C-alpha positions as a Markdown table, in Angstrom:
| # | Residue | x | y | z |
|---|---|---|---|---|
| 1 | Met | -64.0 | 105.8 | 75.9 |
| 2 | Ser | -62.4 | 107.8 | 78.8 |
| 3 | Ile | -60.5 | 106.1 | 81.5 |
| 4 | Leu | -63.2 | 107.2 | 84.0 |
| 5 | Arg | -66.0 | 105.9 | 81.9 |
| 6 | Phe | -64.2 | 102.6 | 81.3 |
| 7 | Ala | -63.7 | 102.2 | 85.1 |
| 8 | Val | -67.3 | 102.8 | 85.8 |
| 9 | Val | -68.5 | 100.4 | 83.1 |
| 10 | Thr | -66.1 | 97.8 | 84.4 |
| 11 | Leu | -67.3 | 98.2 | 88.0 |
| 12 | Ile | -70.9 | 97.9 | 86.8 |
| 13 | Asp | -70.2 | 94.8 | 84.8 |
| 14 | Ser | -68.3 | 93.2 | 87.7 |
| 15 | Asp | -71.2 | 94.0 | 90.1 |
| 16 | Val | -73.7 | 92.4 | 87.7 |
| 17 | Asp | -71.5 | 89.4 | 87.3 |
| 18 | Gly | -71.1 | 89.1 | 91.1 |
| 19 | Arg | -74.8 | 89.3 | 91.7 |
| 20 | Arg | -75.4 | 86.7 | 89.0 |
| 21 | Leu | -72.9 | 84.4 | 90.5 |
| 22 | Arg | -74.3 | 84.8 | 94.0 |
| 23 | Arg | -77.8 | 84.1 | 92.7 |
| 24 | Thr | -76.6 | 80.9 | 90.9 |
| 25 | Asn | -74.7 | 79.8 | 94.0 |
| 26 | Asn | -77.6 | 80.4 | 96.4 |
| 27 | Arg | -80.0 | 78.7 | 94.0 |
| 28 | Glu | -77.8 | 75.6 | 93.9 |
| 29 | Ala | -77.4 | 75.8 | 97.7 |
| 30 | Val | -81.2 | 75.6 | 98.0 |
| 31 | Leu | -81.4 | 72.6 | 95.7 |
| 32 | Asp | -78.5 | 70.9 | 97.5 |
| 33 | Ala | -80.3 | 71.4 | 100.8 |
| 34 | Leu | -83.6 | 70.0 | 99.5 |
| 35 | Gly | -81.7 | 67.0 | 98.0 |
| 36 | Glu | -80.0 | 66.3 | 101.4 |
| 37 | Leu | -83.3 | 66.4 | 103.2 |
| 38 | Phe | -84.8 | 64.0 | 100.7 |
| 39 | Thr | -81.9 | 61.7 | 101.2 |
| 40 | Glu | -82.5 | 61.8 | 105.0 |
| 41 | Gly | -86.1 | 60.7 | 104.4 |
| 42 | Asn | -87.6 | 64.1 | 104.9 |
| 43 | Tyr | -89.8 | 64.2 | 101.7 |
| 44 | Glu | -91.9 | 67.2 | 102.6 |
| 45 | Pro | -89.6 | 69.6 | 104.6 |
| 46 | Ser | -90.9 | 73.0 | 105.6 |
| 47 | Thr | -89.6 | 76.1 | 103.9 |
| 48 | Ser | -87.9 | 77.0 | 107.1 |
| 49 | Glu | -86.0 | 73.7 | 107.2 |
| 50 | Ile | -84.9 | 74.2 | 103.6 |
| 51 | Ala | -83.7 | 77.7 | 104.2 |
| 52 | Asp | -81.9 | 76.7 | 107.4 |
| 53 | Arg | -80.1 | 73.9 | 105.6 |
| 54 | Ala | -79.1 | 76.1 | 102.7 |
| 55 | Gly | -77.8 | 78.8 | 105.1 |
| 56 | Leu | -80.3 | 81.4 | 103.8 |
| 57 | Ser | -83.0 | 83.4 | 105.3 |
| 58 | Leu | -86.6 | 82.2 | 104.8 |
| 59 | Arg | -87.4 | 85.6 | 103.2 |
| 60 | Ser | -84.7 | 85.1 | 100.6 |
| 61 | Leu | -85.6 | 81.5 | 99.6 |
| 62 | Phe | -88.2 | 82.5 | 97.0 |
| 63 | Arg | -85.9 | 85.1 | 95.4 |
| 64 | Tyr | -84.6 | 82.1 | 93.5 |
| 65 | Phe | -87.9 | 80.1 | 92.9 |
| 66 | Asp | -91.4 | 81.2 | 92.0 |
| 67 | Asp | -93.1 | 79.1 | 94.7 |
| 68 | Val | -92.8 | 75.7 | 96.4 |
| 69 | Asp | -94.0 | 73.9 | 93.2 |
| 70 | Asp | -91.1 | 75.5 | 91.3 |
| 71 | Leu | -88.6 | 74.5 | 94.0 |
| 72 | Tyr | -89.7 | 70.9 | 94.0 |
| 73 | Arg | -89.8 | 70.8 | 90.2 |
| 74 | Ala | -86.3 | 72.1 | 90.0 |
| 75 | Ala | -84.9 | 69.7 | 92.6 |
| 76 | Ile | -86.5 | 66.6 | 91.0 |
| 77 | Glu | -85.6 | 67.8 | 87.5 |
| 78 | Arg | -81.9 | 68.2 | 88.6 |
| 79 | Ala | -81.9 | 64.6 | 90.0 |
| 80 | Leu | -83.3 | 63.3 | 86.8 |
| 81 | Asp | -80.8 | 65.2 | 84.7 |
| 82 | Ala | -77.9 | 63.8 | 86.7 |
| 83 | Ala | -79.3 | 60.3 | 86.2 |
| 84 | Arg | -80.0 | 60.7 | 82.5 |
| 85 | Pro | -76.9 | 58.9 | 81.3 |
| 86 | Leu | -78.2 | 55.8 | 83.2 |
| 87 | Leu | -81.2 | 55.6 | 80.9 |
| 88 | Asp | -79.0 | 54.1 | 78.2 |
| 89 | Val | -79.7 | 50.3 | 78.1 |
| 90 | Gly | -76.6 | 49.6 | 75.9 |
| 91 | Val | -78.3 | 47.3 | 73.4 |
| 92 | Gly | -80.9 | 47.7 | 70.6 |
| 93 | Pro | -84.0 | 45.9 | 69.5 |
| 94 | Asp | -82.1 | 43.5 | 67.3 |
| 95 | Ala | -80.2 | 41.9 | 70.3 |
| 96 | Val | -81.4 | 38.6 | 71.5 |
| 97 | Thr | -84.2 | 38.7 | 74.1 |
| 98 | Ala | -82.2 | 37.4 | 77.0 |
| 99 | Thr | -79.5 | 40.0 | 76.5 |
| 100 | Lys | -82.0 | 42.8 | 76.3 |
| 101 | Val | -83.7 | 41.6 | 79.4 |
| 102 | His | -80.4 | 41.5 | 81.3 |
| 103 | His | -79.4 | 45.0 | 80.2 |
| 104 | Val | -82.7 | 46.7 | 80.8 |
| 105 | Val | -83.0 | 45.3 | 84.3 |
| 106 | Ala | -79.5 | 46.4 | 85.2 |
| 107 | Ala | -80.1 | 49.8 | 83.7 |
| 108 | Arg | -83.4 | 50.3 | 85.6 |
| 109 | Met | -81.8 | 49.2 | 88.9 |
| 110 | Arg | -78.9 | 51.7 | 88.5 |
| 111 | Leu | -81.4 | 54.5 | 87.6 |
| 112 | Tyr | -83.6 | 53.8 | 90.6 |
| 113 | Asp | -80.8 | 53.6 | 93.0 |
| 114 | Arg | -79.5 | 56.9 | 91.8 |
| 115 | Ile | -82.9 | 58.8 | 91.9 |
| 116 | Glu | -84.4 | 57.0 | 94.9 |
| 117 | Pro | -84.6 | 60.0 | 97.3 |
| 118 | Ala | -86.0 | 62.4 | 94.7 |
| 119 | Ala | -88.4 | 59.8 | 93.3 |
| 120 | Arg | -89.8 | 59.0 | 96.7 |
| 121 | Ala | -90.2 | 62.7 | 97.5 |
| 122 | Ala | -92.0 | 63.2 | 94.1 |
| 123 | Arg | -94.5 | 60.5 | 94.9 |
| 124 | Val | -95.1 | 61.7 | 98.4 |
| 125 | Cys | -95.9 | 65.3 | 97.3 |
| 126 | Ala | -97.4 | 64.7 | 93.8 |
| 127 | His | -101.0 | 64.9 | 95.1 |
| 128 | Arg | -100.3 | 68.5 | 96.2 |
| 129 | His | -98.1 | 69.7 | 93.4 |
| 130 | Asp | -99.4 | 69.4 | 89.8 |
| 131 | Val | -96.0 | 70.2 | 88.3 |
| 132 | Val | -94.4 | 67.3 | 90.2 |
| 133 | Ala | -97.3 | 64.9 | 89.2 |
| 134 | Ala | -96.7 | 66.0 | 85.6 |
| 135 | Gln | -92.9 | 65.2 | 85.9 |
| 136 | Ile | -93.7 | 61.7 | 87.2 |
| 137 | Ala | -96.2 | 61.1 | 84.3 |
| 138 | Glu | -93.6 | 62.3 | 81.8 |
| 139 | Ser | -90.9 | 60.0 | 83.2 |
| 140 | Arg | -93.2 | 57.0 | 83.2 |
| 141 | Ser | -94.2 | 57.7 | 79.6 |
| 142 | Phe | -90.5 | 57.8 | 78.6 |
| 143 | Leu | -89.6 | 54.6 | 80.3 |
| 144 | Arg | -92.7 | 52.8 | 78.9 |
| 145 | His | -91.8 | 53.9 | 75.3 |
| 146 | Gln | -88.3 | 52.8 | 75.9 |
| 147 | Leu | -89.5 | 49.3 | 76.6 |
| 148 | Ala | -91.8 | 49.4 | 73.6 |
| 149 | Arg | -88.9 | 50.3 | 71.3 |
| 150 | Leu | -86.5 | 47.9 | 72.8 |
| 151 | Phe | -88.8 | 44.9 | 72.8 |
| 152 | Ala | -90.7 | 45.7 | 69.6 |
| 153 | Pro | -90.0 | 42.2 | 68.1 |
| 154 | Glu | -91.2 | 40.5 | 71.2 |
| 155 | Leu | -94.3 | 42.6 | 71.5 |
| 156 | Arg | -95.7 | 41.9 | 68.1 |
| 157 | Gly | -99.2 | 40.4 | 67.9 |
| 158 | Ser | -102.5 | 40.8 | 69.6 |
| 159 | Ala | -101.0 | 40.2 | 73.1 |
| 160 | Gly | -98.3 | 42.8 | 72.7 |
| 161 | Ala | -100.1 | 45.7 | 74.4 |
| 162 | Ala | -100.9 | 43.6 | 77.5 |
| 163 | Arg | -97.3 | 42.3 | 77.7 |
| 164 | Leu | -96.0 | 45.8 | 77.4 |
| 165 | Ala | -98.3 | 47.0 | 80.2 |
| 166 | Ala | -97.1 | 44.1 | 82.4 |
| 167 | Ala | -93.4 | 44.7 | 81.6 |
| 168 | Asp | -93.9 | 48.4 | 82.3 |
| 169 | Ala | -95.4 | 47.7 | 85.7 |
| 170 | Leu | -92.7 | 45.0 | 86.5 |
| 171 | Leu | -89.9 | 47.4 | 85.8 |
| 172 | Ser | -91.4 | 50.5 | 87.5 |
| 173 | Phe | -89.8 | 52.4 | 90.4 |
| 174 | Glu | -92.7 | 51.2 | 92.6 |
| 175 | Ser | -92.0 | 47.5 | 91.9 |
| 176 | Tyr | -88.3 | 48.0 | 92.6 |
| 177 | Gln | -89.1 | 49.7 | 95.9 |
| 178 | Leu | -91.5 | 46.9 | 96.8 |
| 179 | Leu | -88.9 | 44.2 | 96.2 |
| 180 | Arg | -86.0 | 46.0 | 97.8 |
| 181 | His | -87.7 | 47.5 | 100.8 |
| 182 | Ala | -91.1 | 45.9 | 101.5 |
| 183 | Gln | -89.9 | 42.4 | 100.7 |
| 184 | Arg | -86.3 | 43.2 | 101.8 |
| 185 | Leu | -84.6 | 41.4 | 98.9 |
| 186 | Ser | -80.9 | 41.9 | 98.3 |
| 187 | Arg | -79.9 | 43.7 | 95.1 |
| 188 | Pro | -78.7 | 40.5 | 93.4 |
| 189 | Lys | -81.9 | 38.7 | 94.4 |
| 190 | Thr | -84.0 | 41.6 | 93.1 |
| 191 | Ala | -82.1 | 41.5 | 89.8 |
| 192 | Ala | -82.7 | 37.8 | 89.5 |
| 193 | Val | -86.5 | 38.2 | 90.3 |
| 194 | Leu | -86.9 | 40.9 | 87.7 |
| 195 | Thr | -84.8 | 39.1 | 85.1 |
| 196 | Asp | -86.7 | 35.8 | 85.5 |
| 197 | Ala | -90.1 | 37.5 | 85.5 |
| 198 | Leu | -89.4 | 39.7 | 82.5 |
| 199 | Gly | -87.8 | 36.8 | 80.6 |
| 200 | Ala | -90.8 | 34.6 | 81.2 |
| 201 | Leu | -93.2 | 37.3 | 80.1 |
| 202 | Leu | -91.4 | 38.1 | 76.9 |
| 203 | Gly | -90.4 | 34.5 | 76.2 |
| 204 | Ala | -94.1 | 33.7 | 76.1 |
| 205 | Ala | -94.4 | 36.2 | 73.3 |
| 206 | Ser | -91.9 | 34.6 | 71.0 |
């Protein structure tokens, strides 16, 4: 390869890499902006608000996302990905019931504290965005199956399905929000309420 051709190829590659980096950085800036707006309680910001916060023009916003659904999906998915390590309960089905109850309550509270802004936003806009509604359904299904696996010994028998449904509702994001915000319970009090209620529910199954 001649020196001239090598230089041209190098310049082209550098330009492509530069455009790719700018695209990645701008996309992350949009997601950062939307996450900040969620944290501030603005769960359905306008595209102008998002673009302004990201430091981009409104016209360029959808160079990085197909549409508003794609933008919300990506923002909520990023929040869930960041919180994924918090899904680990730290014990298995063979642990004693009280230990499992303590661990799963603590894990769910850490998870919900971390994803609260994005989770609230998802529930506010789910009725208008099918993709977001599907994300919520998928997350709920995962958490329900986690309880089914963890408490399989306690859920044996004819009442198992009903107890699983009750445990799933008790440990849902919505229940946590009700206790923490509507009833204004402190974090320790919320943990105690959830632990006592779940322990009583599962203790009745043993």
